PyMOL Python script that loads the backbone (N, CA, C, O; Angstrom):
from pymol import cmd

cmd.read_pdbstr("""\
ATOM      1  N   MET A   1       0.846  -1.187   0.000  1.00  0.00           N
ATOM      2  CA  MET A   1       0.000   0.000   0.000  1.00  0.00           C
ATOM      3  C   MET A   1       0.887   1.245   0.000  1.00  0.00           C
ATOM      4  O   MET A   1       1.922   1.276   0.665  1.00  0.00           O
ATOM      5  N   PRO A   2       0.483   2.256  -0.738  1.00  0.00           N
ATOM      6  CA  PRO A   2       1.286   3.483  -0.751  1.00  0.00           C
ATOM      7  C   PRO A   2       1.186   4.233   0.571  1.00  0.00           C
ATOM      8  O   PRO A   2       0.149   4.237   1.234  1.00  0.00           O
ATOM      9  N   GLU A   3       2.274   4.853   0.924  1.00  0.00           N
ATOM     10  CA  GLU A   3       2.350   5.635   2.157  1.00  0.00           C
ATOM     11  C   GLU A   3       2.514   7.111   1.799  1.00  0.00           C
ATOM     12  O   GLU A   3       3.084   7.427   0.754  1.00  0.00           O
ATOM     13  N   PRO A   4       2.018   8.033   2.658  1.00  0.00           N
ATOM     14  CA  PRO A   4       2.211   9.453   2.375  1.00  0.00           C
ATOM     15  C   PRO A   4       3.692   9.837   2.428  1.00  0.00           C
ATOM     16  O   PRO A   4       4.421   9.402   3.320  1.00  0.00           O
ATOM     17  N   LYS A   5       4.127  10.648   1.473  1.00  0.00           N
ATOM     18  CA  LYS A   5       5.530  11.044   1.407  1.00  0.00           C
ATOM     19  C   LYS A   5       5.884  12.020   2.519  1.00  0.00           C
ATOM     20  O   LYS A   5       6.974  11.946   3.086  1.00  0.00           O
ATOM     21  N   ARG A   6       4.955  12.950   2.841  1.00  0.00           N
ATOM     22  CA  ARG A   6       5.233  13.979   3.832  1.00  0.00           C
ATOM     23  C   ARG A   6       4.103  14.054   4.848  1.00  0.00           C
ATOM     24  O   ARG A   6       2.964  13.683   4.562  1.00  0.00           O
ATOM     25  N   HIS A   7       4.436  14.537   6.035  1.00  0.00           N
ATOM     26  CA  HIS A   7       3.444  14.731   7.100  1.00  0.00           C
ATOM     27  C   HIS A   7       2.664  16.012   6.824  1.00  0.00           C
ATOM     28  O   HIS A   7       3.262  17.038   6.499  1.00  0.00           O
ATOM     29  N   HIS A   8       1.355  15.969   6.946  1.00  0.00           N
ATOM     30  CA  HIS A   8       0.509  17.150   6.758  1.00  0.00           C
ATOM     31  C   HIS A   8       0.123  17.683   8.127  1.00  0.00           C
ATOM     32  O   HIS A   8      -0.503  16.973   8.914  1.00  0.00           O
ATOM     33  N   THR A   9       0.485  18.919   8.418  1.00  0.00           N
ATOM     34  CA  THR A   9       0.184  19.504   9.721  1.00  0.00           C
ATOM     35  C   THR A   9      -1.305  19.783   9.847  1.00  0.00           C
ATOM     36  O   THR A   9      -2.025  19.852   8.851  1.00  0.00           O
ATOM     37  N   LYS A  10      -1.754  19.943  11.089  1.00  0.00           N
ATOM     38  CA  LYS A  10      -3.169  20.221  11.340  1.00  0.00           C
ATOM     39  C   LYS A  10      -3.589  21.545  10.731  1.00  0.00           C
ATOM     40  O   LYS A  10      -4.709  21.680  10.238  1.00  0.00           O
ATOM     41  N   SER A  11      -2.692  22.526  10.762  1.00  0.00           N
ATOM     42  CA  SER A  11      -3.042  23.837  10.209  1.00  0.00           C
ATOM     43  C   SER A  11      -3.181  23.783   8.693  1.00  0.00           C
ATOM     44  O   SER A  11      -4.064  24.423   8.123  1.00  0.00           O
ATOM     45  N   LYS A  12      -2.314  23.023   8.047  1.00  0.00           N
ATOM     46  CA  LYS A  12      -2.395  22.910   6.595  1.00  0.00           C
ATOM     47  C   LYS A  12      -3.656  22.163   6.170  1.00  0.00           C
ATOM     48  O   LYS A  12      -4.307  22.535   5.193  1.00  0.00           O
ATOM     49  N   VAL A  13      -3.992  21.116   6.904  1.00  0.00           N
ATOM     50  CA  VAL A  13      -5.219  20.362   6.629  1.00  0.00           C
ATOM     51  C   VAL A  13      -6.434  21.245   6.890  1.00  0.00           C
ATOM     52  O   VAL A  13      -7.393  21.224   6.119  1.00  0.00           O
ATOM     53  N   GLY A  14      -6.399  22.026   7.981  1.00  0.00           N
ATOM     54  CA  GLY A  14      -7.509  22.916   8.304  1.00  0.00           C
ATOM     55  C   GLY A  14      -7.704  23.999   7.265  1.00  0.00           C
ATOM     56  O   GLY A  14      -8.836  24.346   6.930  1.00  0.00           O
ATOM     57  N   ARG A  15      -6.594  24.541   6.748  1.00  0.00           N
ATOM     58  CA  ARG A  15      -6.705  25.562   5.701  1.00  0.00           C
ATOM     59  C   ARG A  15      -7.298  24.975   4.426  1.00  0.00           C
ATOM     60  O   ARG A  15      -8.075  25.639   3.739  1.00  0.00           O
ATOM     61  N   ARG A  16      -6.938  23.743   4.107  1.00  0.00           N
ATOM     62  CA  ARG A  16      -7.493  23.104   2.917  1.00  0.00           C
ATOM     63  C   ARG A  16      -8.989  22.845   3.082  1.00  0.00           C
ATOM     64  O   ARG A  16      -9.757  22.984   2.131  1.00  0.00           O
ATOM     65  N   ARG A  17      -9.397  22.468   4.295  1.00  0.00           N
ATOM     66  CA  ARG A  17     -10.798  22.146   4.549  1.00  0.00           C
ATOM     67  C   ARG A  17     -11.653  23.362   4.879  1.00  0.00           C
ATOM     68  O   ARG A  17     -12.853  23.213   5.107  1.00  0.00           O
ATOM     69  N   SER A  18     -11.082  24.550   4.912  1.00  0.00           N
ATOM     70  CA  SER A  18     -11.833  25.739   5.319  1.00  0.00           C
ATOM     71  C   SER A  18     -12.956  26.080   4.344  1.00  0.00           C
ATOM     72  O   SER A  18     -13.894  26.784   4.719  1.00  0.00           O
ATOM     73  N   HIS A  19     -12.887  25.608   3.131  1.00  0.00           N
ATOM     74  CA  HIS A  19     -13.912  25.907   2.129  1.00  0.00           C
ATOM     75  C   HIS A  19     -14.984  24.826   2.052  1.00  0.00           C
ATOM     76  O   HIS A  19     -15.899  24.936   1.236  1.00  0.00           O
ATOM     77  N   GLN A  20     -14.900  23.788   2.875  1.00  0.00           N
ATOM     78  CA  GLN A  20     -15.839  22.680   2.798  1.00  0.00           C
ATOM     79  C   GLN A  20     -17.029  22.830   3.730  1.00  0.00           C
ATOM     80  O   GLN A  20     -17.846  21.915   3.833  1.00  0.00           O
ATOM     81  N   ALA A  21     -17.143  23.958   4.408  1.00  0.00           N
ATOM     82  CA  ALA A  21     -18.235  24.149   5.366  1.00  0.00           C
ATOM     83  C   ALA A  21     -19.573  24.220   4.638  1.00  0.00           C
ATOM     84  O   ALA A  21     -19.643  24.693   3.503  1.00  0.00           O
ATOM     85  N   LEU A  22     -20.628  23.752   5.287  1.00  0.00           N
ATOM     86  CA  LEU A  22     -21.961  23.813   4.703  1.00  0.00           C
ATOM     87  C   LEU A  22     -22.489  25.231   4.765  1.00  0.00           C
ATOM     88  O   LEU A  22     -22.236  25.956   5.727  1.00  0.00           O
ATOM     89  N   LYS A  23     -23.223  25.625   3.738  1.00  0.00           N
ATOM     90  CA  LYS A  23     -23.810  26.953   3.698  1.00  0.00           C
ATOM     91  C   LYS A  23     -25.226  26.908   4.248  1.00  0.00           C
ATOM     92  O   LYS A  23     -25.918  25.897   4.130  1.00  0.00           O
ATOM     93  N   LYS A  24     -25.642  27.997   4.840  1.00  0.00           N
ATOM     94  CA  LYS A  24     -26.976  28.099   5.409  1.00  0.00           C
ATOM     95  C   LYS A  24     -28.004  28.140   4.276  1.00  0.00           C
ATOM     96  O   LYS A  24     -27.829  28.883   3.310  1.00  0.00           O
ATOM     97  N   THR A  25     -29.070  27.350   4.387  1.00  0.00           N
ATOM     98  CA  THR A  25     -30.102  27.343   3.358  1.00  0.00           C
ATOM     99  C   THR A  25     -31.002  28.555   3.525  1.00  0.00           C
ATOM    100  O   THR A  25     -31.381  28.912   4.641  1.00  0.00           O
ATOM    101  N   ASN A  26     -31.338  29.180   2.415  1.00  0.00           N
ATOM    102  CA  ASN A  26     -32.165  30.372   2.413  1.00  0.00           C
ATOM    103  C   ASN A  26     -33.628  29.939   2.335  1.00  0.00           C
ATOM    104  O   ASN A  26     -34.085  29.480   1.288  1.00  0.00           O
ATOM    105  N   VAL A  27     -34.354  30.083   3.427  1.00  0.00           N
ATOM    106  CA  VAL A  27     -35.753  29.655   3.488  1.00  0.00           C
ATOM    107  C   VAL A  27     -36.639  30.885   3.551  1.00  0.00           C
ATOM    108  O   VAL A  27     -36.389  31.805   4.330  1.00  0.00           O
ATOM    109  N   GLN A  28     -37.680  30.895   2.722  1.00  0.00           N
ATOM    110  CA  GLN A  28     -38.646  31.987   2.723  1.00  0.00           C
ATOM    111  C   GLN A  28     -39.997  31.454   3.165  1.00  0.00           C
ATOM    112  O   GLN A  28     -40.195  30.241   3.248  1.00  0.00           O
ATOM    113  N   ILE A  29     -40.922  32.352   3.448  1.00  0.00           N
ATOM    114  CA  ILE A  29     -42.271  31.991   3.875  1.00  0.00           C
ATOM    115  C   ILE A  29     -43.191  32.010   2.653  1.00  0.00           C
ATOM    116  O   ILE A  29     -43.185  32.968   1.880  1.00  0.00           O
ATOM    117  N   CYS A  30     -43.972  30.961   2.486  1.00  0.00           N
ATOM    118  CA  CYS A  30     -44.937  30.879   1.384  1.00  0.00           C
ATOM    119  C   CYS A  30     -46.006  31.952   1.586  1.00  0.00           C
ATOM    120  O   CYS A  30     -46.489  32.153   2.701  1.00  0.00           O
ATOM    121  N   ALA A  31     -46.371  32.637   0.508  1.00  0.00           N
ATOM    122  CA  ALA A  31     -47.329  33.738   0.603  1.00  0.00           C
ATOM    123  C   ALA A  31     -48.742  33.249   0.881  1.00  0.00           C
ATOM    124  O   ALA A  31     -49.529  33.970   1.494  1.00  0.00           O
ATOM    125  N   SER A  32     -49.084  32.037   0.444  1.00  0.00           N
ATOM    126  CA  SER A  32     -50.465  31.581   0.602  1.00  0.00           C
ATOM    127  C   SER A  32     -50.694  30.786   1.885  1.00  0.00           C
ATOM    128  O   SER A  32     -51.701  30.990   2.564  1.00  0.00           O
ATOM    129  N   CYS A  33     -49.772  29.879   2.229  1.00  0.00           N
ATOM    130  CA  CYS A  33     -50.010  29.017   3.391  1.00  0.00           C
ATOM    131  C   CYS A  33     -49.103  29.350   4.573  1.00  0.00           C
ATOM    132  O   CYS A  33     -49.253  28.764   5.645  1.00  0.00           O
ATOM    133  N   LYS A  34     -48.171  30.275   4.398  1.00  0.00           N
ATOM    134  CA  LYS A  34     -47.261  30.729   5.462  1.00  0.00           C
ATOM    135  C   LYS A  34     -46.326  29.625   5.971  1.00  0.00           C
ATOM    136  O   LYS A  34     -45.807  29.724   7.082  1.00  0.00           O
ATOM    137  N   ALA A  35     -46.111  28.593   5.181  1.00  0.00           N
ATOM    138  CA  ALA A  35     -45.181  27.525   5.551  1.00  0.00           C
ATOM    139  C   ALA A  35     -43.791  27.870   5.006  1.00  0.00           C
ATOM    140  O   ALA A  35     -43.699  28.568   3.996  1.00  0.00           O
ATOM    141  N   PRO A  36     -42.712  27.405   5.637  1.00  0.00           N
ATOM    142  CA  PRO A  36     -41.376  27.662   5.094  1.00  0.00           C
ATOM    143  C   PRO A  36     -41.179  26.926   3.772  1.00  0.00           C
ATOM    144  O   PRO A  36     -41.538  25.756   3.642  1.00  0.00           O
ATOM    145  N   ALA A  37     -40.603  27.628   2.788  1.00  0.00           N
ATOM    146  CA  ALA A  37     -40.390  27.049   1.464  1.00  0.00           C
ATOM    147  C   ALA A  37     -39.088  27.587   0.898  1.00  0.00           C
ATOM    148  O   ALA A  37     -38.659  28.688   1.246  1.00  0.00           O
ATOM    149  N   LEU A  38     -38.463  26.813   0.030  1.00  0.00           N
ATOM    150  CA  LEU A  38     -37.246  27.252  -0.624  1.00  0.00           C
ATOM    151  C   LEU A  38     -37.588  28.255  -1.719  1.00  0.00           C
ATOM    152  O   LEU A  38     -38.625  28.114  -2.368  1.00  0.00           O
ATOM    153  N   PRO A  39     -36.745  29.266  -1.944  1.00  0.00           N
ATOM    154  CA  PRO A  39     -37.041  30.254  -2.977  1.00  0.00           C
ATOM    155  C   PRO A  39     -36.937  29.653  -4.380  1.00  0.00           C
ATOM    156  O   PRO A  39     -36.137  28.747  -4.616  1.00  0.00           O
ATOM    157  N   HIS A  40     -37.743  30.156  -5.300  1.00  0.00           N
ATOM    158  CA  HIS A  40     -37.777  29.746  -6.710  1.00  0.00           C
ATOM    159  C   HIS A  40     -38.176  28.283  -6.878  1.00  0.00           C
ATOM    160  O   HIS A  40     -37.782  27.641  -7.851  1.00  0.00           O
ATOM    161  N   ARG A  41     -38.951  27.755  -5.939  1.00  0.00           N
ATOM    162  CA  ARG A  41     -39.427  26.377  -6.032  1.00  0.00           C
ATOM    163  C   ARG A  41     -40.881  26.306  -5.597  1.00  0.00           C
ATOM    164  O   ARG A  41     -41.363  27.176  -4.872  1.00  0.00           O
ATOM    165  N   VAL A  42     -41.571  25.275  -6.037  1.00  0.00           N
ATOM    166  CA  VAL A  42     -42.963  25.074  -5.656  1.00  0.00           C
ATOM    167  C   VAL A  42     -43.013  24.765  -4.160  1.00  0.00           C
ATOM    168  O   VAL A  42     -42.172  24.032  -3.641  1.00  0.00           O
ATOM    169  N   CYS A  43     -44.001  25.329  -3.478  1.00  0.00           N
ATOM    170  CA  CYS A  43     -44.168  25.081  -2.047  1.00  0.00           C
ATOM    171  C   CYS A  43     -44.543  23.612  -1.855  1.00  0.00           C
ATOM    172  O   CYS A  43     -45.457  23.104  -2.504  1.00  0.00           O
ATOM    173  N   SER A  44     -43.832  22.943  -0.964  1.00  0.00           N
ATOM    174  CA  SER A  44     -44.099  21.520  -0.746  1.00  0.00           C
ATOM    175  C   SER A  44     -45.367  21.302   0.074  1.00  0.00           C
ATOM    176  O   SER A  44     -45.902  20.194   0.097  1.00  0.00           O
ATOM    177  N   ASN A  45     -45.853  22.340   0.745  1.00  0.00           N
ATOM    178  CA  ASN A  45     -47.039  22.207   1.582  1.00  0.00           C
ATOM    179  C   ASN A  45     -48.327  22.404   0.776  1.00  0.00           C
ATOM    180  O   ASN A  45     -49.238  21.579   0.854  1.00  0.00           O
ATOM    181  N   CYS A  46     -48.407  23.496   0.002  1.00  0.00           N
ATOM    182  CA  CYS A  46     -49.656  23.794  -0.709  1.00  0.00           C
ATOM    183  C   CYS A  46     -49.538  23.644  -2.227  1.00  0.00           C
ATOM    184  O   CYS A  46     -50.564  23.602  -2.906  1.00  0.00           O
ATOM    185  N   GLY A  47     -48.336  23.561  -2.780  1.00  0.00           N
ATOM    186  CA  GLY A  47     -48.163  23.361  -4.216  1.00  0.00           C
ATOM    187  C   GLY A  47     -48.256  24.622  -5.042  1.00  0.00           C
ATOM    188  O   GLY A  47     -48.432  24.532  -6.257  1.00  0.00           O
ATOM    189  N   GLU A  48     -48.148  25.796  -4.441  1.00  0.00           N
ATOM    190  CA  GLU A  48     -48.230  27.045  -5.200  1.00  0.00           C
ATOM    191  C   GLU A  48     -46.843  27.573  -5.508  1.00  0.00           C
ATOM    192  O   GLU A  48     -45.893  27.367  -4.752  1.00  0.00           O
ATOM    193  N   TYR A  49     -46.748  28.272  -6.655  1.00  0.00           N
ATOM    194  CA  TYR A  49     -45.516  28.935  -7.061  1.00  0.00           C
ATOM    195  C   TYR A  49     -45.896  30.213  -7.773  1.00  0.00           C
ATOM    196  O   TYR A  49     -46.549  30.170  -8.815  1.00  0.00           O
ATOM    197  N   LYS A  50     -45.500  31.347  -7.231  1.00  0.00           N
ATOM    198  CA  LYS A  50     -45.809  32.665  -7.800  1.00  0.00           C
ATOM    199  C   LYS A  50     -47.307  32.835  -8.009  1.00  0.00           C
ATOM    200  O   LYS A  50     -47.741  33.224  -9.093  1.00  0.00           O
ATOM    201  N   LYS A  51     -48.095  32.548  -6.987  1.00  0.00           N
ATOM    202  CA  LYS A  51     -49.552  32.728  -6.963  1.00  0.00           C
ATOM    203  C   LYS A  51     -50.286  31.813  -7.944  1.00  0.00           C
ATOM    204  O   LYS A  51     -51.464  32.040  -8.219  1.00  0.00           O
ATOM    205  N   ALA A  52     -49.626  30.792  -8.475  1.00  0.00           N
ATOM    206  CA  ALA A  52     -50.280  29.860  -9.391  1.00  0.00           C
ATOM    207  C   ALA A  52     -50.275  28.473  -8.763  1.00  0.00           C
ATOM    208  O   ALA A  52     -49.248  28.019  -8.259  1.00  0.00           O
ATOM    209  N   LYS A  53     -51.415  27.804  -8.793  1.00  0.00           N
ATOM    210  CA  LYS A  53     -51.533  26.461  -8.234  1.00  0.00           C
ATOM    211  C   LYS A  53     -51.010  25.463  -9.255  1.00  0.00           C
ATOM    212  O   LYS A  53     -51.464  25.449 -10.400  1.00  0.00           O
ATOM    213  N   ASN A  54     -50.057  24.629  -8.849  1.00  0.00           N
ATOM    214  CA  ASN A  54     -49.488  23.637  -9.778  1.00  0.00           C
ATOM    215  C   ASN A  54     -49.896  22.249  -9.384  1.00  0.00           C
ATOM    216  O   ASN A  54     -49.515  21.283 -10.045  1.00  0.00           O
TER     217      ASN A  54
END
""", "prot")
cmd.dss("prot")
cmd.show_as("cartoon", "prot")
cmd.util.cbc("prot")
cmd.orient("prot")
């Protein structure tokens, strides 16, 4: 099995992983049913999108 050539310090590993953090999801309130819904998507609770029933 291959072995690592050099030791990777904790700081170097941490700097590499600094961009892997999860981003906060942007949740909006549905205008018709007031349930939380993702923007630019059909509401999973009532099925409306931009005042149109789908």
